[in-house]
Steps between C-alpha positions, in 0.01 A plus 500: 500500500618850434538732796243767535749736656810603315830434678570869552151560632539202732827633643352848543201351677734332752686827551177687574306217661247587766496360850208283397712329235794476741290325762351268238843404368630461856217261579566291187876498555450325835373192321749504214832657604513480879370150548852355505638752749193454719521120505879491559458465882370150427845374405778747594568360847357163398777437244774555760618172653387470861854402600617852413302651792748440779396788725275802537766710326446304177140623474615855572769486232273353233226755569757780475601367158135482395426856607800658331471285189139611451593860572801513268378285209121518497449853632809697398608324183172399336225722640702822501764460227447224244132580439614836364681326211185386322493454125196711416305330778659154466742330737727198524850413386408517132346843553835621632674330209269666246581840654870430452439377144339831407716745689839325514489319163589162645236298316605169344153399387442482124226761518743749652749476213265501203467790258533784747419750229156339469433420865605835641255695712382852429652801671213547740514140622563494878711185462757668278851433627677774691829659404772245558704540816853370550377197695240417234761522222734272694227239553389515136859455379575173678295212359576281801295733721202448268522124542534541875181708521306253287626219723385691810156558347459133405639387837252722685215370287601141575509573874150652477375185327673282760336705774165448327555124518633472855301759696157341439640166609666646811212715624226244438701213649578713808130562558420134435758399759315712754179334388654156562622603845155632586334176387744293703400680820142374472440192719360203310550220752548448871802280427812712536706275275239504224458876534874549460504293181204690357656835585827400337321380188303823472815710532676292238234430237251790514714805403619392154164389351332808647767727353468339157123545498531868595766558233281352229208723605727806512635459148151428366393846620763687298292534183263739678765774481668733746199722569261221601766310693594821681143559612465135608829476690525850651242439781686180593828689534338771713350245739831313510698817579262594779522151643883469501538854636263410786689176567830688490378759749373224730834314493699816564290589804488148642843356427758773455414874498871580464530338156518842332840550662620261229453778244843619607766396242718377786297178506589439134864553586480250786329245275770533234780472756351191664372337179675202357439369148170347607388819666597706198304258281180599680520845338394325178160462666491854642523651149155350436354781714544731197380243246244692301688830499610438142134438414426857614717619212424226246124543548514877459320483166189368672462795739641846574816593691304715740265220603786250539703733723208605720387142554846380597599789727166540678388139531732220388825613663370574855279191509783267395743651750239444772441141388869405487559669837220296656631176355855578618364581846330160515811316376728676749308344789395167344797379293494167683140417394449266203418694183556839668621667177173441313263794500207276590662418837511866603125543440282464812335159510145640485577658159713231340223353286413849376866553428517177297214607274637852455853374433381268225328789323788739568755254358306484174487879488869521581582304189312741275766772507772281350264347244391846384863617487593193293232582244623861473866400467435234236280740301788747491748227400264385226460846350874567506587175323627297796226241548318252271160595363220446753146628515463818705152601612452861604245478780433874516411741221617800706816388682759370254708300747229260614566181304439128532711237319324159503801289394723654767226469760473123456878462479539686831232277652677180391837620631349617831330165549829327416685701765228429756490126433875468456618684812188493727714705742469876546864528614634369167253699291578808709871464421433515126245781538738714705770470233251596227377803695840647587650425156220691328549789741872509426430525126261789561768674707755471218262623229365775725850635562547524122167679463607754764823572312390470135134603499452727801855629439562549868847523645696179443568486873127462568483204263803335661365559852166345403678196355738454795246554778213283375733262316692427821181418691370271226839336437509412871171314463618334177795353688265365766272345236793337321574303815159335451578387144490131595179548702262604222658806339630276218143479368510872420826448310327235288206733432741780411697286256182387324337842470826682417583247228158550342526881513859513374432249221191686384683832502797352312284324240284809447808717457661261252180471297475876481863534392442233233195688369699822483785336308272322252233760438429602140494858380171655402628537139499122467125492567397814315739499202622145446186306586319596176786331313426181693144498370346593834126562485280694741184333630204666676512537877729619779813320613634557852869409529612474863873560543744612770698733275380855431687562175531290187319183398528193728680202351207264550272717283755519219529122526122474467482731197784313330311170528150638444525820293183670624395727783204717588406834350556659846792394719553612859826418679420493874773514766447493876766682697498479878651810655653502851205698639185375675253648250511689173242773466236411237576822311859380445440130448510460121767601249371479143699539180515387138722237342576615147285723282137585576381283213641182659251520793758360742506640855703450814347516848719502812296437815679635807403327824598532863547193715150539643318579176267239356495578128585155369204324658241755394216343303458811284871545425456440125230765482721744692786450253277558199345811652848624592615452139195699394594782739854492359372535142285800590769670714800429279477813287470743792727333758788709633609285799602180327805294585767420245598141420719351227183423303347845533269684733311326777209675664406457865133402503305452822244234572209567261175626647162352417420798278827528308548758228613250236309173543176449688451151651165331468429183700293237326407273792285265290762394248703183496873546474620314188846351463744786468784336310489455123577148374821592315703469820455126555758357266832552683598220735645755743163667545208397714203423280175669598278268298456247780363769728260683270221257576452661840322829448416685816272790552652818638487872447641613167634855479461659159626841395360783295616848407367785714208707367731793430724285278428709189697781669812281498754513225424259221819297547437466875140391447604245238771351722260473795243333279760250380581424864131440577460277192808300595360449850177366353693257277661323793805499725800271535767502772863409429727373776854369484537156656861496615709190559825577678804290419845532653804518274742209504782554744299717743584466868287309747352810667366635171355162406337465842343848487360447150372155591322644805358787293368256238336287769334806659390632160328173412326474838403863555204692367497510119536842333164469314325449833687788659394724211142369483550398137229266361666179380291500183676821391851407616796441268817380672823502300774272629855633526815336633715736709862385520676684781 
């Protein structure tokens, strides 16, 4: 669906949002972004081995670490600093990377290096790069720094995906463990021996099946979208926060009112001095108290910065500090009781069954933040050419960042269930989750320091101080998590290797394909001047040729014309170019130009998309292109703001309105859509024949075009060309796609062969381009090409 609000209007609305909108977004963010932070008390102390609590001082030291970690990372770094580095309202590691791609010229993606003279933005564009500073010139000069930044962006994306796999498993299993402990306390028999066996069985066998059932239900809810899920989950989070804050206050008053003395950093110093390797390892669990902070930034596209900050500072932060203080107060006086480090044990007995029910719901909500962040990150990777084709569903027609990816949703569910069934231990899952959380934060710190220096152009000292201060804190936690590598953190390494290999292979294969197309493209003179000598004939209809290059004729189309010397009376070369921005304004979306002389009726259309635009899946995309071509024909004579390309002028044409000046659409809702492709394209063995599919004729709306009533006022040549375009549309439409087959040259090294093999596997098993473009199979012509790289 196309957004009703333009990107610029959407950003301006957030800048001038009313308190009513702020409160509404704050309410929704509780169920989407802050669920993970809110449910963290379920497993922070619970993932620390009970043997590590040797005295009351241990609880004091761990609480001191929790307080200062939340203050430094969640409050200072994310809420006050990182949220300011949004990419036109979008957040996450790839948002920071896209900022650097635009303003520091460090992009390695094929879309960043293609035909800059065609893809350039106009002078008034707010995303136009600033005057180069010395630091920006130094970064742009060294190619190794470009590869390093791309690696950081992909690494951060992989950590976000790993967090999306592990956090649902950890939070739900933690709540299910409390459910099993609560069930075991119920007396079933007067026999003490039998009761002990039943209690042990309940503790051992109830948590995992319960967790799996909740995980399945959670992932089945994702298709409802962020807005509905936010309204469903937000009341649960509010009740949960009120409950744990009340329990925390009760424990502080009853067990240890002096627990707030532990806020002093001296208790951290004492813990570090007294800690051995095992004690230091427990910090890998403490970092989980800020799990979900990265989701505050990654989920920025779903809400506004103002609502996220207000919710965290006024509600989330004080409530969590109170909850952790209460749990530490209980542990400091009960560290000899069995299961003392589980949150359920610190709840008064009269409220434990209420706690069990609330914790099960809260654990499901807590998983939502990482799942939503995973969707946002993968959508950005997909648009920037770093992830295989998957179906992206935009669940909101007003907020661009709210997306749902079905394939990724079910993949996350399978991996989460695998972690739950494979480990069935929150300590091991917590070790892997802690490493994913702190690694993603460290990537954000590195990219953020570059944004401060290269985009904000602040003093270099500020950038270095930001990197050293926050990097030191996070590197300390990384070292603690690495000590748990053999106790579950290895699973994250496996997830990272799988996801990083897929992303790197797809990026490498896409880049090599693009370079091959550039090297083997055919000049426009071959089509316009030499093709008549080949006996090429023009047939009625419109031919859409989808290609990645924005100049010249793609090799696959010249291969087609050489074997079958015929093409349509109107040809339109369509290129999608993803820019490193969230959204492209509709008024700047299309670049239209001619290929050859006016009499050839050959056009080129470059569709510029941001990584949250949804142009490719639009059902009326074909109609938009034709209407845009019509606008180009009518504006061509009087245009003074065109861009210059090697093939001539290209005019910036916005998204056509329903009452365009050139062509007027008319919907015929009672007509059957006939097969679009003429039969001449069924002879080549490299092309997909449409004949087998023409027997299925489905009824849908057919958009026809006519000239506006004031068409006699047009110039004769303009009116004739528009009429030819309308007649060609009525004759039928065919779509040409290149079907690439990558082959590695003999003598290539193993790494290159492995990357191409992985790319080929992903290409065959990902979403097909015709589906991604909503092309009817009956009108599709695929031309096979072998790419030797």
